C-alpha positions in Angstrom: -27.6 0.4 -8.6 -29.7 1.1 -5.6 -31.2 4.6 -5.2 -31.8 6.9 -2.3 -28.4 6.3 -0.7 -25.1 8.1 -1.1 -23.3 7.0 -4.3 -19.9 5.3 -4.5 -18.0 4.5 -7.6 -15.5 1.6 -7.2 -12.7 1.5 -9.7 -11.4 -2.0 -9.9 -13.0 -5.2 -8.7 -10.1 -7.3 -7.5 -9.7 -8.4 -3.9 -9.8 -4.9 -2.5 -12.7 -4.0 -4.7 -14.6 -6.9 -3.3 -13.6 -5.9 0.2 -14.9 -2.4 -0.3 -18.1 -3.6 -1.7 -18.6 -6.0 1.3 -18.0 -3.1 3.8 -20.1 -0.4 2.1 -22.9 -2.0 0.1 -25.2 -2.4 3.1 -25.4 1.4 3.5 -24.4 2.9 0.2 -25.3 2.6 -3.5 -22.3 1.0 -5.3 -21.3 1.2 -8.9 -18.4 -0.8 -10.1 -16.1 -0.2 -13.1 -13.5 -2.6 -14.1 -12.9 -3.3 -17.8 -10.6 -6.2 -17.0 -12.9 -8.1 -14.7 -13.7 -11.5 -16.3 -17.1 -11.9 -14.6 -20.3 -10.1 -15.1 -20.7 -6.5 -14.0 -23.5 -3.9 -14.8 -22.3 -1.6 -17.5 -21.2 1.7 -16.1 -20.8 5.0 -17.9 -17.6 6.1 -16.1 -17.9 9.9 -16.6 -21.6 10.1 -15.8 -21.3 7.9 -12.7 -18.3 9.8 -11.4 -20.2 13.1 -11.7 -23.0 11.7 -9.5 -20.8 10.0 -6.9 -19.9 11.4 -3.4 -16.9 9.0 -3.2 -14.7 7.5 -5.9 -12.6 4.6 -4.5 -9.5 3.6 -6.5 -9.2 -0.2 -5.9 -6.4 -0.3 -8.4 -2.6 -0.4 -8.3 -0.8 2.9 -8.3 0.3 2.4 -11.9 -3.4 3.0 -13.0 -4.2 5.9 -10.7 -2.8 9.0 -12.6 -4.5 8.2 -15.9 -7.8 7.3 -14.3 -7.7 10.4 -12.1 -6.9 12.6 -15.0 -9.7 11.1 -17.0 -12.2 11.7 -14.2 -11.0 15.1 -13.2 -13.5 17.1 -15.4 -16.4 15.1 -14.0 -16.0 14.7 -10.2 -17.7 17.4 -8.1 -15.9 19.7 -5.7 -17.5 17.7 -2.9 -16.4 14.3 -4.1 -13.7 12.5 -2.1 -11.3 10.2 -4.0 -9.9 7.3 -1.9 -7.0 4.9 -2.5 -5.3 2.1 -0.7 -2.5 1.6 -3.3 0.9 0.6 -1.9 3.3 0.8 -4.8 5.1 3.3 -7.1 3.9 3.9 -10.7 6.1 3.8 -13.8 7.2 7.4 -13.2 8.1 6.9 -9.6 5.0 8.5 -8.1 3.4 7.4 -4.9 -0.4 7.0 -4.8 -1.0 10.5 -3.2 1.3 12.1 -5.8 -0.5 10.3 -8.7 -3.9 11.3 -7.3 -3.0 14.9 -6.7 -1.3 15.3 -10.1 -4.1 13.5 -12.0 -7.0 15.2 -10.2 -5.6 18.7 -9.9 -4.7 20.7 -6.8 -8.3 21.5 -5.9 -9.6 17.9 -5.6 -10.2 16.1 -2.3 -8.4 12.8 -1.8 -7.6 10.5 1.1 -5.4 7.4 1.6 -6.1 4.4 3.8 -2.9 2.6 4.9 -2.5 -0.2 7.5 -3.2 -3.9 8.1 -6.3 -4.4 6.0 -6.0 -7.8 4.2 -9.0 -8.0 1.9 -9.7 -11.7 2.6 -10.0 -11.1 6.3 -12.3 -8.1 5.8 -14.6 -10.1 3.6 -14.6 -12.8 6.3 -15.9 -10.3 8.7 -12.7 -9.8 10.6 -11.5 -6.2 11.5 -9.1 -4.2 9.5 -7.2 -1.1 10.7 -5.7 1.9 8.8 -4.4 5.4 9.1 -6.4 7.9 7.2 -4.4 10.8 5.6 -5.3 13.2 2.8 -5.8 16.6 1.4 -7.9 18.3 4.1 -9.6 17.8 7.5 -13.0 18.0 5.8 -12.0 15.3 3.4 -10.8 13.0 6.3 -14.0 13.6 8.3 -16.1 12.5 5.3 -14.1 9.3 5.0 -14.4 8.6 8.7 -18.2 8.9 8.3 -18.1 6.6 5.3 -16.6 3.7 7.2 -18.0 4.5 10.7 -20.4 1.5 10.7 -18.0 -1.0 9.2 -15.3 -3.4 10.4 -12.6 -1.1 9.0 -11.3 1.1 11.9 -9.7 4.3 10.9 -7.5 6.9 12.7 -6.7 10.3 11.2 -3.1 11.1 10.6 -1.3 14.0 9.0 1.5 12.5 6.9 0.5 11.5 3.3 4.1 11.2 2.0 5.5 9.3 5.0 2.6 6.8 5.2 2.7 6.2 1.5 6.5 5.5 1.6 6.1 3.2 4.6 3.6 0.9 3.0 5.5 0.9 -0.3 8.8 0.0 1.4 7.3 -2.6 3.8 6.9 -4.9 0.7 10.7 -4.7 0.2 11.5 -5.4 3.9 8.9 -8.2 4.0 11.0 -10.1 1.5 13.8 -10.3 4.2 11.5 -11.9 6.7 10.6 -14.6 4.3 14.3 -15.3 3.6 15.1 -15.5 7.3 12.2 -17.9 7.9 13.2 -20.1 5.0 16.7 -20.2 6.4 15.4 -21.3 9.8 17.0 -18.3 11.6 14.3 -18.3 14.3 12.0 -15.9 16.2 14.9 -13.9 17.7 16.1 -13.0 14.2 12.5 -12.0 13.3 12.4 -9.6 16.3 15.8 -8.2 15.4 14.9 -7.6 11.8 11.7 -5.8 12.8 13.6 -3.3 14.9 16.3 -2.8 12.3 13.7 -2.3 9.5 11.8 0.2 11.5 14.9 2.1 12.3 15.9 2.3 8.7 12.4 3.4 7.7 12.6 6.2 10.3 15.8 7.4 8.6 14.2 7.2 5.1 11.4 9.5 6.4 13.9 12.4 6.5 14.4 12.3 2.8 10.7 11.8 2.0 9.2 14.7 4.0 7.7 12.1 6.4 7.3 12.3 10.1 9.9 10.3 12.2 7.1 8.5 14.1 5.2 7.3 11.0 7.2 4.0 10.8 5.8 3.1 14.2 2.2 3.5 13.2 -0.4 1.3 11.5 1.1 2.3 8.1 4.6 1.2 9.3 4.9 -1.3 12.0 1.3 -2.5 11.7 1.4 -3.2 8.0 5.0 -4.5 8.1 4.2 -7.1 10.7 1.1 -8.2 8.9 2.9 -8.7 5.6 6.2 -9.9 6.9 4.9 -12.6 9.2 1.9 -14.0 7.4 2.4 -17.3 5.7 -0.2 -16.3 3.2 1.7 -13.1 2.3 2.9 -13.0 -1.3 6.0 -11.1 -0.4 6.8 -13.5 2.5 6.6 -16.4 0.1 8.8 -14.5 -2.4 11.4 -14.1 0.3 11.3 -17.9 0.9 11.7 -18.6 -2.8 14.7 -16.2 -3.0 16.3 -18.0 -0.1 15.9 -21.3 -2.0 17.4 -19.5 -5.1 14.1 -20.2 -7.0 14.0 -17.2 -9.3 11.4 -18.0 -12.0 8.5 -15.6 -12.0 9.8 -13.5 -9.0 7.4 -10.5 -9.3 5.4 -8.3 -7.0 5.1 -4.8 -5.7 8.3 -5.1 -3.6 10.3 -6.2 -6.6 8.9 -3.4 -8.7 9.7 -0.9 -6.0 13.4 -1.9 -6.0 13.5 -1.4 -9.8 11.7 1.9 -9.8 13.8 3.3 -7.0 16.9 2.4 -9.0 15.5 3.8 -12.3 14.7 7.2 -10.8 17.3 7.4 -8.0 14.6 7.8 -5.4 16.7 6.8 -2.4 20.4 7.1 -1.5 20.6 3.3 -1.1 24.2 3.3 0.3 22.7 5.0 3.5 20.4 2.1 4.2 22.3 -1.2 4.6 19.3 -3.5 5.2 17.6 -2.2 2.1 20.9 -2.6 0.2 21.1 -6.2 1.5 17.7 -7.1 0.1 18.6 -5.4 -3.2 21.7 -7.6 -3.6 19.7 -10.8 -3.0 17.0 -9.8 -5.5 19.0 -8.2 -8.2 22.4 -9.8 -7.9 21.4 -13.3 -6.6 23.7 -12.9 -3.6 23.3 -15.5 -0.8 21.0 -14.1 1.9 22.4 -16.4 4.6 25.9 -14.9 4.1 24.7 -11.4 3.8 22.5 -11.7 7.0 25.4 -13.2 8.9 27.7 -10.3 7.9 25.0 -7.8 8.9 24.5 -9.4 12.3 28.3 -9.4 12.8 28.4 -5.7 12.0 25.7 -5.0 14.5 27.6 -6.5 17.5 29.5 -3.9 19.5 28.0 -0.9 17.8 
């Protein structure tokens, strides 16, 4: 690890871990910890490195955050900022900010980065964009400084719960865009679904202590359009496969979100017809073409 620079600990060395290293290694000393990485990494004493780091960046799925945060809680300093970009629910139904807060303890500083920030594009030198939300203004200012000379452009925003739920649910709604594209329903349908999905997300904000405008930000509209319209998107491809009734190995964060929401009753699903439509296709193998036609017919004249 380089010396004489602020120290950063990256937890996880998948695509986002590589993207964070690309952005930050020119200006900061980076240590990487990932026991599952199959390549070669310098051996890192997790507790000791965390105790000396100004930033700990969780480049992991939400399912790993609570345990890791709890493990590191005795070692991170009061000035350390923990960051996450995780966009899923863990096995107990927690969002990333909930998992961080519960794992680290109420006094710890944490921030979330949510928006269109595809790791492959970041590594290719293309810009990424995200809302920055977290535990305190001081924490957010530190994170802004961390990324100020990079291609990741951040905007502070005060809605941790709402932004987390927007990026979690966009993976569910993105499935529908893949279905519609596979069915050849056209660009007009894509525009219609974008409006309907955002309206439904705005209603969901009421039950998740989120701001009504959050679905129209980078964490909502920005991330949804990025995931829902990219041919390289995993969830867009899953939607295409579901429309073809190809159901072998249908897995991903959006599929997991549907299951976890069911398990813990995290949403009143009958209040959200578009979400319910997707759930029927995924879990009951209903025909998306028929369901979409019925949905459109119900829209006319409202």
